[in-house]
N, C-alpha and C positions, 0 to 999 in steps of 0.2 A: 472533584468527584469524591463521593463519600466512601465507596468501597473500591478496592483496587481491581480494576478490570484489565483485561488484555485488550488493547486497541490495535487493530490491523489498519495501517495507513495504506489506502489503495488508490489506484488511478493509473492512467496511461503514463508511459515514460515521459519524463520531463515536467511532471506536475509538482515535483519537489518532495517526493516521499522521503528521500535521503536527507533533505534539509529540515523538513518539518518534523519528521519522526523523532530525531534526537531532541529538538526543542520541546516538543510535546512531552516526551519522556521526562525531561528535566523539570518541566512545569508540574508534572504529576508526581514526581519523586519516585519514578520506577525505571528499570533498565530498558535500554533500547537494543533491538537486534536488527541488523541490516538484512533484509530479505534476499538481496543478491548473493550474500555469503552462503546461502543454503543451496544455490544452484550447483549441480555437478559440473565438472569441467567441460563435458560434452555440450551442455546447454550454452555455456559462455562462448565456446568456440563457434557454435551454430549462429548465435546472435551476432557475434563479432563479424562473421562472414556475411551478415545481412539477411540471414534466413530466419523467418519467424519460427518460433517453437510450435510444435504440435501438442495436442493434449497428452499424448503418451510421454512427451518430454517433461511435461509439467507435473504429472502426478507425484513422482518422488520428491520434487522440490516442494510442492504444496504439503505433502505428508510431513516433511522435515520441519517446515514452518509450523504446522499444526501441532507437532510433538513439542516444539519449543513453547508454543502458546499454552498447551495443556500443562506443561511443567510450571508455568507461571500462574495457573489458576489460583485465585484467592490471594495472590501476591501482587499481581499487576505487572504490566509490561507493555511496551509498544514495539511492534514489528512491522516492517514494510513488506508489501506484496502487491503486485499489480492487481491480482484478484479480479480480473476484468469480466469474467463470466460468472453468472449465478452458480453454475456447477462447481466452479473453483472455490467460491465462498462456501458452498455447501460442503465441499471436501475439507476445508479448514474447520468449519463448524463441527464436522464429524469427530475431529480430534479435540477441539476446544469449543464446546457448545455455548459458552457464555461470552465468547469474543464479541466485541463491538467493532464496527467498521467505520472508518473515517475516510470518505471518498473525496479526494482532492480533485476539483473540477476546474476547467479553464477552456477558453476557446483555442482552437487549433493554432492560430497565428501566434498567440502568446506562448503556448507550449513549445512550438517549433523554435521560436526565438530563444527560449531558455535552453532548449536542447542544444542548439547550435553553439551556445556559449560554454557548454560543459567541456572540461578537459579530462582526458584519460578514461572516459566511460566507454564500455563495450557496446552500448546500444546506439546504433547509428540513426540519424533522423530519417533515413529511408524507411525504417520500420514504423514510423509514426502513423501512417495511414492504416496499416494493419492493426495497430493498437486501437485506434478510434473505431474501426470497423468491427472489432471483436467486443468492444466495451458494451456491457449490459449494466446500466446504472442500478444502484440499490433499489430494491422493490419495497413496497410498504410493509411487508411482513418480515423484513430483515432488520435486525438491530443495528442501527447506524445512522450517520448523518453525512450530509454533503456540505463541503465548504469550498467557496471560490478561491482560486489561487492568485488573484490579482493583489497587488500590494507587496509590502515587505514580508520577509519570513516571520517577523515578530507579530505583524498584523494578522497574518494567516493563522498563526498559532493562537493568538487571542481569540479569534473567531472559532477555532476548533475547540478550545477549552470551553468557551461559552456554549457552543452547540452540544458538546458532550454532557455538560452539566444540565442543560435543558432536557436532554434525553432521559436523564435519571429522575427528573422531577415527576 
């Protein structure tokens, strides 16, 4: 990428945001921030108990991610955030208008398989259906790209870098 953008790696739980985000940041030569680290403890407790977050739970989390992204404007960065709904992405863009979105996509069976193999993560596979039900894919007027999550993390990262470069062309 020619200019340092802030890239928000988005998608349902289990698509690899925490794996691909750091790899992408490394390839782009910018810092990575883990979106889950911006959740207040009450959100983590709620999700750990298998209860989906409500929008009122998400606003402070999204605002914190947006502030981080805004602070990286012109410097570049990669941050993960499920950003499942358009309104959530709009909230992030309110703080960081030039952010680009990288939507990691995959079929439910693959994502569930990957989630089941995770160790020590607070998000249970029981919430996967609610994630897919909530998901609103990127729309044509949103700056971003979608990348399939089949293959190795390196292959996914290669596709992501290529797609982001095409976006800039």
